[in-house]
C-alpha positions in Angstrom: -0.4 -0.2 0.3 1.2 3.4 -1.1 1.4 6.2 1.8 0.5 9.0 -0.2 -1.3 11.3 2.6 2.0 13.5 2.5 2.0 13.8 -1.5 -2.0 13.9 -1.9 -4.0 16.9 -2.0 -7.8 16.9 -2.6 -9.8 19.9 -2.8 -12.8 21.1 -5.0 -12.2 23.8 -8.2 -15.5 23.7 -9.4 -15.7 22.5 -13.1 -12.1 24.0 -13.9 -14.1 26.2 -16.8 -15.0 23.3 -18.5 -18.7 22.3 -17.2 -19.8 21.1 -20.2 -16.7 18.4 -20.4 -17.2 17.4 -17.1 -17.0 15.7 -14.2 -13.6 16.9 -14.5 -10.5 15.9 -12.3 -7.0 17.0 -12.1 -4.2 14.4 -11.3 -0.9 16.2 -10.9 -0.4 17.9 -14.0 -3.3 15.9 -15.9 -6.6 16.8 -16.7 -9.5 13.9 -17.2 -12.6 15.3 -19.0 -16.1 13.4 -18.7 -14.2 10.3 -16.6 -15.8 7.6 -14.8 -14.3 6.7 -11.5 -12.6 3.7 -12.7 -10.4 6.7 -14.7 -9.8 8.5 -12.0 -8.7 5.4 -9.5 -6.8 4.2 -12.2 -4.8 7.5 -13.1 -3.9 7.7 -9.1 -2.7 4.4 -9.2 -0.4 5.6 -11.8 0.4 8.5 -10.1 1.5 6.8 -6.8 3.8 4.0 -8.5 5.2 7.2 -10.3 5.6 8.9 -7.1 7.9 5.7 -5.0 
C-alpha cells in the first residue's frame, strides 16, 4: 500500500471552466474530462507508482 498522505491534496475547484465536459478531475499535471470513477482510480494508481 502506498503512503500518500503527504503527497496527495484533494480539493474542489468547480469545473476548471470546462463544465460542459464534466466531471473534471486533475491528477498531477493530467486533466481528465467526462471521466468515470474507474478512470480516476487508475490514474491515481499510476501517479502513486511514479511517486514511489
